[in-house]
C-alpha positions in Angstrom: 82.3 -99.1 -73.7 83.7 -100.5 -77.0 87.3 -100.6 -78.1 87.8 -99.6 -81.7 90.5 -98.8 -84.3 91.0 -96.7 -87.8 92.3 -95.7 -91.4 91.2 -94.3 -94.8 92.0 -91.3 -97.1 90.6 -88.4 -99.0 91.2 -84.8 -99.9 88.9 -81.8 -99.6 89.5 -78.5 -101.4 88.3 -75.7 -99.2 86.0 -74.0 -101.6 82.3 -74.0 -102.2 81.1 -77.4 -103.3 84.5 -79.0 -102.5 83.0 -81.6 -100.1 84.9 -84.9 -99.9 84.4 -86.7 -96.6 86.7 -89.5 -95.8 90.2 -89.4 -94.0 93.0 -91.4 -92.8 93.2 -92.6 -89.2 95.7 -92.7 -86.1 97.1 -95.8 -84.4 95.6 -95.4 -81.0 93.0 -97.1 -79.0 89.8 -95.1 -78.5 87.1 -95.5 -75.9 83.8 -95.4 -77.8 80.6 -94.9 -75.7 77.7 -97.0 -76.9 75.9 -94.4 -79.0 72.5 -93.3 -78.1 69.9 -91.2 -80.0 66.6 -90.0 -78.6 63.6 -88.3 -80.2 63.4 -84.5 -80.0 60.7 -82.5 -78.2 58.8 -79.9 -80.2 60.9 -77.1 -81.7 59.9 -73.9 -83.6 61.9 -73.6 -86.8 61.7 -70.5 -89.1 63.4 -69.6 -92.3 64.4 -65.9 -92.0 66.3 -65.2 -95.2 66.4 -66.8 -98.6 69.6 -65.8 -100.6 69.1 -65.2 -104.3 72.5 -64.2 -105.7 71.7 -60.5 -105.7 71.9 -60.4 -101.9 74.7 -63.1 -101.8 74.8 -66.8 -102.0 76.3 -69.8 -100.1 76.4 -68.2 -96.5 78.9 -69.2 -93.8 78.7 -69.4 -90.0 77.3 -66.3 -88.2 78.2 -64.5 -85.0 76.2 -62.2 -82.7 77.3 -58.6 -82.7 77.2 -55.9 -80.1 74.2 -54.4 -81.9 72.2 -57.5 -81.2 72.2 -58.6 -84.8 73.7 -61.7 -86.4 76.6 -61.0 -88.8 77.9 -63.3 -91.5 79.3 -63.6 -95.0 78.4 -65.4 -98.2 81.0 -67.2 -100.2 79.9 -65.9 -103.6 77.9 -63.6 -105.8 76.3 -60.4 -104.8 76.6 -57.2 -106.9 80.4 -57.6 -107.2 80.4 -61.5 -107.5 83.1 -61.6 -104.8 80.9 -62.5 -101.8 79.1 -60.3 -99.3 78.9 -59.5 -95.7 75.5 -59.2 -94.1 73.6 -58.7 -90.9 70.2 -60.0 -89.9 68.2 -59.1 -86.8 66.8 -61.8 -84.6 63.4 -61.0 -86.2 64.8 -61.4 -89.7 65.5 -57.8 -90.9 68.3 -58.3 -93.4 71.0 -55.9 -94.6 73.8 -56.7 -97.2 77.2 -55.0 -96.8 78.8 -55.4 -100.3 82.5 -56.5 -100.3 83.8 -54.4 -103.3 86.3 -55.9 -105.6 87.5 -55.5 -109.1 88.5 -58.0 -111.8 91.7 -58.8 -109.9 90.0 -59.0 -106.5 92.4 -56.7 -104.6 90.0 -56.7 -101.6 89.7 -60.4 -101.5 87.2 -63.0 -102.8 85.2 -65.8 -101.1 85.1 -64.5 -97.5 84.9 -66.9 -94.6 83.2 -66.3 -91.2 83.4 -63.0 -89.2 84.2 -62.2 -85.6 83.7 -58.9 -83.9 86.8 -57.4 -82.3 86.9 -55.5 -79.0 87.3 -52.3 -81.1 83.8 -52.9 -82.5 84.9 -53.7 -86.0 84.5 -57.1 -87.7 87.5 -59.2 -88.9 87.8 -62.1 -91.2 89.7 -63.7 -94.1 89.1 -64.4 -97.8 90.2 -67.7 -99.3 91.0 -66.1 -102.6 92.0 -62.6 -103.8 94.1 -60.0 -102.2 97.0 -58.3 -104.0 98.6 -61.6 -104.7 95.5 -63.7 -105.3 96.5 -65.9 -102.3 93.8 -64.7 -99.9 93.6 -61.8 -97.4 92.8 -60.7 -93.9 90.3 -57.8 -93.7 88.6 -55.4 -91.3 85.0 -54.4 -91.9 83.3 -51.6 -89.9 79.6 -52.0 -88.9 78.9 -49.3 -91.6 80.5 -51.3 -94.3 83.9 -49.7 -94.7 86.3 -52.5 -95.8 90.1 -52.5 -95.3 92.5 -55.2 -96.4 95.1 -55.7 -93.6 97.1 -58.6 -95.1 97.5 -60.0 -98.6 99.1 -63.5 -98.5 101.8 -64.3 -101.0 102.2 -68.0 -100.7 105.5 -67.9 -98.7 103.6 -66.7 -95.7 100.6 -69.0 -96.5 97.7 -69.1 -99.0 94.0 -69.8 -98.7 93.2 -68.6 -95.2 90.2 -70.5 -93.9 87.7 -70.5 -91.0 87.3 -67.6 -88.6 89.9 -65.6 -86.7 90.2 -65.5 -83.0 91.1 -62.3 -81.1 93.5 -63.3 -78.4 93.8 -61.8 -74.9 96.8 -59.8 -76.2 94.6 -58.0 -78.8 96.1 -59.7 -81.8 94.1 -61.9 -84.2 95.0 -65.6 -84.8 94.2 -67.7 -87.8 95.3 -70.4 -90.2 96.0 -70.9 -93.9 95.0 -74.1 -95.7 98.2 -74.1 -97.8 101.4 -72.3 -98.4 104.4 -71.5 -96.2 108.0 -71.0 -97.2 109.1 -74.6 -96.4 106.4 -77.2 -96.8 103.2 -75.8 -98.5 101.0 -77.6 -95.9 99.6 -74.4 -94.4 100.4 -72.1 -91.5 99.2 -70.7 -88.2 99.6 -66.9 -88.0 98.9 -63.8 -85.9 98.1 -60.4 -87.2 97.9 -57.1 -85.3 94.9 -54.8 -85.8 97.2 -52.6 -87.9 98.0 -55.5 -90.2 101.5 -56.7 -89.1 101.6 -60.4 -89.9 103.7 -63.0 -88.0 103.9 -66.7 -89.1 103.8 -68.7 -85.9 104.0 -72.2 -87.4 104.4 -74.0 -90.8 102.8 -77.4 -91.0 105.2 -80.1 -92.1 102.7 -83.0 -92.5 104.5 -85.0 -89.7 102.8 -82.6 -87.2 99.7 -82.0 -89.2 98.7 -80.5 -92.6 96.0 -78.5 -94.3 94.2 -76.9 -91.4 90.6 -76.3 -92.4 89.4 -74.4 -89.3 90.7 -71.6 -87.1 92.2 -71.8 -83.7 90.5 -71.0 -80.3 92.1 -69.6 -77.2 91.6 -71.8 -74.2 91.4 -70.9 -70.5 95.1 -71.8 -70.2 96.0 -69.0 -72.6 97.2 -71.4 -75.4 95.6 -71.7 -78.8 94.1 -75.0 -79.9 93.2 -76.2 -83.4 92.9 -79.1 -85.8 94.4 -80.1 -89.1 92.5 -82.0 -91.8 95.4 -84.3 -92.7 98.9 -85.2 -91.7 100.2 -86.3 -88.3 101.5 -89.7 -87.3 98.8 -91.5 -89.2 97.7 -89.1 -91.8 94.3 -88.5 -90.4 94.9 -85.1 -89.0 96.0 -83.7 -85.6 94.7 -81.8 -82.7 97.4 -79.3 -81.6 98.1 -76.4 -79.3 100.3 -73.4 -80.0 101.4 -70.4 -77.9 101.2 -66.8 -78.9 105.0 -67.0 -79.5 104.7 -70.1 -81.8 105.7 -73.0 -79.5 103.8 -75.9 -81.1 102.7 -79.2 -79.6 100.6 -82.1 -81.1 98.0 -82.9 -78.5 96.6 -86.0 -80.4 97.1 -87.8 -83.7 93.9 -88.8 -85.4 93.3 -92.0 -87.4 95.4 -95.0 -87.4 92.9 -97.8 -87.3 89.9 -98.4 -89.6 87.0 -96.1 -88.8 88.7 -94.0 -86.1 87.5 -90.4 -86.3 89.6 -88.4 -88.7 89.9 -85.4 -91.0 88.4 -82.7 -88.8 87.2 -79.6 -90.7 85.7 -77.5 -87.9 87.0 -75.6 -84.9 87.1 -77.0 -81.4 85.0 -75.6 -78.6 86.1 -75.7 -74.9 83.4 -76.8 -72.6 82.8 -75.5 -69.1 84.4 -78.7 -67.9 87.7 -77.6 -69.5 87.6 -80.4 -72.1 87.6 -79.7 -75.9 84.8 -81.0 -78.1 84.6 -81.3 -81.9 83.5 -83.3 -84.8 85.0 -85.3 -87.7 83.3 -86.0 -91.0 84.7 -89.5 -91.3 85.0 -92.5 -89.0 83.3 -93.2 -85.7 82.4 -96.8 -86.5 82.0 -99.1 -89.5 79.4 -96.7 -91.0 82.2 -94.1 -91.5 79.6 -91.3 -91.2 81.5 -89.1 -88.9 81.7 -88.6 -85.1 81.5 -86.2 -82.2 84.6 -86.4 -79.9 86.1 -84.9 -76.8 89.8 -84.5 -75.9 91.4 -83.2 -72.8 94.3 -80.7 -72.9 96.5 -83.6 -72.0 95.4 -85.6 -75.1 93.0 -88.1 -73.7 90.6 -88.7 -76.6 87.1 -90.2 -76.4 84.6 -90.8 -79.2 81.2 -89.6 -77.9 79.0 -90.5 -80.8 79.2 -92.2 -84.2 76.7 -91.1 -86.8 74.9 -93.8 -88.8 73.0 -92.1 -91.6 69.4 -91.6 -90.5 70.7 -89.4 -87.6 73.0 -87.5 -90.1 76.4 -87.9 -91.5 79.3 -85.6 -92.2 78.9 -83.2 -89.3 80.0 -79.7 -90.3 80.1 -76.4 -88.6 81.6 -75.9 -85.1 79.8 -77.2 -82.0 78.4 -74.6 -79.6 77.8 -75.3 -75.9 74.3 -73.9 -75.2 72.8 -72.5 -72.0 71.4 -75.9 -71.3 74.9 -77.4 -71.0 74.5 -79.5 -74.1 76.5 -79.1 -77.4 74.5 -78.2 -80.5 75.7 -78.7 -84.1 74.7 -79.7 -87.6 75.4 -82.5 -90.1 75.7 -81.8 -93.8 73.6 -84.7 -94.9 71.3 -87.5 -93.7 69.5 -90.4 -95.4 66.1 -88.7 -95.5 67.0 -85.0 -96.0 69.6 -82.4 -96.7 71.2 -82.3 -93.3 70.2 -82.0 -89.6 70.5 -80.0 -86.4 71.4 -82.1 -83.4 72.2 -81.7 -79.7 74.4 -84.0 -77.7 75.0 -84.2 -74.0 78.6 -84.1 -72.7 78.2 -87.9 -72.0 77.2 -88.7 -75.6 73.4 -88.9 -75.9 72.4 -87.4 -79.2 69.0 -85.9 -80.2 68.1 -85.0 -83.8 66.3 -81.7 -83.5 65.6 -80.7 -87.1 65.9 -82.4 -90.5 66.3 -80.0 -93.5 64.2 -80.8 -96.6 65.8 -78.4 -99.1 63.1 -75.8 -99.1 64.3 -74.6 -95.7 68.0 -75.0 -96.5 70.6 -77.6 -97.4 74.1 -78.2 -96.1 73.8 -76.3 -92.8 76.9 -74.5 -91.7 76.4 -74.8 -87.9 74.4 -72.8 -85.4 75.0 -70.1 -82.9 73.0 -69.5 -79.8 71.8 -65.9 -79.5 71.7 -64.4 -76.0 67.9 -64.4 -76.4 68.1 -68.2 -76.0 67.3 -69.0 -79.7 69.6 -70.7 -82.2 70.4 -69.1 -85.5 72.3 -70.5 -88.4 72.8 -70.6 -92.1 72.5 -73.3 -94.8 74.9 -73.2 -97.7 72.3 -74.3 -100.2 68.6 -74.7 -100.5 65.8 -72.2 -100.1 63.7 -70.6 -102.8 66.7 -69.9 -105.1 69.0 -72.8 -103.9 71.5 -70.1 -102.8 71.2 -70.8 -99.1 69.1 -69.6 -96.1 69.3 -68.0 -92.7 67.1 -69.8 -90.1 66.1 -69.6 -86.4 65.3 -72.4 -84.0 63.5 -71.9 -80.7 63.9 -74.7 -78.3 62.6 -72.8 -75.3 66.1 -72.3 -73.7 66.7 -69.4 -71.3 68.2 -66.1 -72.2 71.8 -65.5 -71.0 74.8 -63.2 -71.3 78.1 -63.9 -73.0 81.5 -62.3 -73.5 83.2 -60.5 -76.4 85.6 -61.7 -77.5 85.1 -65.4 -76.7 88.1 -65.4 -74.3 86.3 -65.8 -70.9 89.2 -64.9 -68.7 91.0 -61.8 -67.4 92.8 -60.2 -64.5 91.3 -58.0 -61.8 90.9 -54.6 -63.3 90.7 -55.7 -66.9 87.8 -54.4 -69.0 85.3 -57.0 -70.1 82.6 -56.6 -72.8 79.3 -58.4 -72.2 76.5 -59.1 -74.7 72.9 -59.8 -73.7 69.4 -58.5 -73.8 67.4 -55.7 -72.2 70.3 -53.9 -70.4 69.5 -50.5 -68.9 71.1 -48.0 -66.6 69.8 -50.0 -63.6 71.6 -53.2 -64.7 74.0 -54.6 -62.1 76.8 -57.2 -62.7 78.4 -59.7 -60.4 81.4 -62.1 -60.9 80.6 -65.3 -59.1 78.7 -63.2 -56.5 81.2 -60.3 -56.3 79.5 -57.1 -57.5 81.0 -54.9 -60.2 80.2 -51.5 -61.7 78.9 -51.7 -65.3 78.7 -49.1 -68.1 75.7 -49.8 -70.3 76.5 -49.0 -73.9 73.3 -50.3 -75.4 70.4 -52.6 -74.5 72.5 -55.5 -75.9 76.0 -54.5 -74.8 77.8 -53.3 -71.7 81.4 -53.0 -70.3 82.6 -53.9 -66.8 85.9 -54.1 -65.0 86.7 -57.4 -63.2 86.3 -56.3 -59.5 88.7 -56.8 -56.7 87.9 -60.1 -54.9 86.4 -61.7 -57.9 86.7 -65.5 -58.2 86.3 -67.9 -61.1 82.7 -68.7 -61.9 79.6 -67.5 -63.8 78.9 -63.8 -64.4 75.4 -62.5 -63.8 73.7 -59.4 -65.1 70.5 -58.3 -63.3 68.0 -55.8 -64.7 64.7 -55.0 -63.1 64.8 -58.1 -61.0 65.6 -60.4 -63.9 69.0 -62.1 -63.7 70.8 -63.5 -66.8 73.7 -65.8 -66.2 76.7 -66.2 -68.5 76.8 -69.4 -70.7 80.4 -69.9 -69.7 82.4 -69.6 -66.5 84.7 -66.5 -66.3 88.2 -67.5 -65.1 89.9 -64.8 -63.0 93.6 -64.9 -63.8 95.9 -64.4 -60.7 
C-alpha cells in the first residue's frame, strides 16, 4: 500500500455540457492500494437506441421497472423542448413519454433520473422549471400522466439533482444543488407522495456544499450522500442524515494534493456493508479520478486511481452486479469517448468497453437488468450526436432484486421483487425460510417477510430454476 495526500479546485454547473473535473482535497492520510488493471474477456455490446432530438436528447441514468422495461429521461429537446421520459425494452423497443411544458416550464425542465415507487408510479426531479423556475419534483404514471408535486422557490432549495430515493417510511428523499434560506449551498429534503416538502438540512459549506447526487438509504436506516464541494478542506464530504434531519459528516474529502475529491455520483452500499463511490478528480498525480470505499464509521480507502488509457473522470453511480464486482463508467479516456469498467471490491479494475462516438459518448453509468445484462445511456454520440441507449452482455447470471432499493424490512412487511419468468408456480424463500408469493406479472411479484426469516439472500424458484437476489435482505427485529 502507498500513503498519499491532496488539494485542487474547480466548479461544475449541473447542466448539460457543464463538465469541469477538478476539486479541492481533505487533510487526511489515505491508504491507496497499488492499482491494477487487467484485460477484459469477450463482451457483446449493442446500441439499442439512437436519440435524434425528436425522441429526446442527452439521456440520463436508467432504472428497471416492474414491467421489465428500462425507464429513463433525456435532459433536453423532444417535441416540447423540455426533455422527455422514455422506456425501452431489453430487446430495444422504444417509447417516448413526452413531458409537456409551456414557455414558462410550469411542469419542469431538464429532468434528472427516474425511480419507480412502491405505488407503481415513477418519481423524479427537474433541474429547471416549475412554477418558480427553480426546479420541481414530479410523479409520472407508466401511461405518461405527469403531476408536479413540488415547485422549489429558492428558499427551500433550487436546482434539484440526481435521483430520488424512496425511504422505508414511504417518503421520497433528495437534494438540491443550490438554494436554502440561509446559505445557498443546497439542501437535503424529503417529500411525501402527496407533495408535502420538508427541508431536512441546509448545507453551510463547513459541512459540505453543492450536492450533485442524491442520497441512498443504508441498511442502518440512515441516508448517505456526497457533496461536490465544501467540508473541512473544500473537496466535498460524505455525510449521513436521518429521516428527521440529524446530520453527520462521515468523511471530509481532499486536503492533500491528488486525494480523491469533488464526488458527483451517488454512493452504493455493497453486500459487505461498506459504501463505494467515485470521484472525477484526484487518486494520484494523474488527477484522473478514483474509485473509493468508505465504512459507515468513516474509514476511507482509495481502491483505484485512473491514469488516462483506462479512463478518466468516472461518472454515473457504481452498481454491484451479480458477480459481486462493481461496474461503472468513465466520461473520457485517451483513445475514445469514455469506458465501461468493472472493479473488484479489493481494487482490480478491468476495462470492459471503450466508446468510439458512433456507439455513444460520455456514458452516464450502467444498470444490471435482472436478465443479467447491463444497460446504460451515453449523453452524446450515436447517429445524431444526441446520445444512445446500449446493452452489454458479459454472460452474468439472471437474478432477482427489490423495489425500492431498500433491502430490509420487518416480519410481515410486504416486499416487491423484480425478476424474470415468474409464474403461478413460483416459490420464494428468505435465506431458506419459505414465504408465500403473489405473482403480479412475469417480471414482478409481492411477498410478505415470513415469520422466522433471517438476514440473507432471497431466492425465487420457478420450474426448478432458482434466481438469487443480488443483495442480502436484512430482517429488522
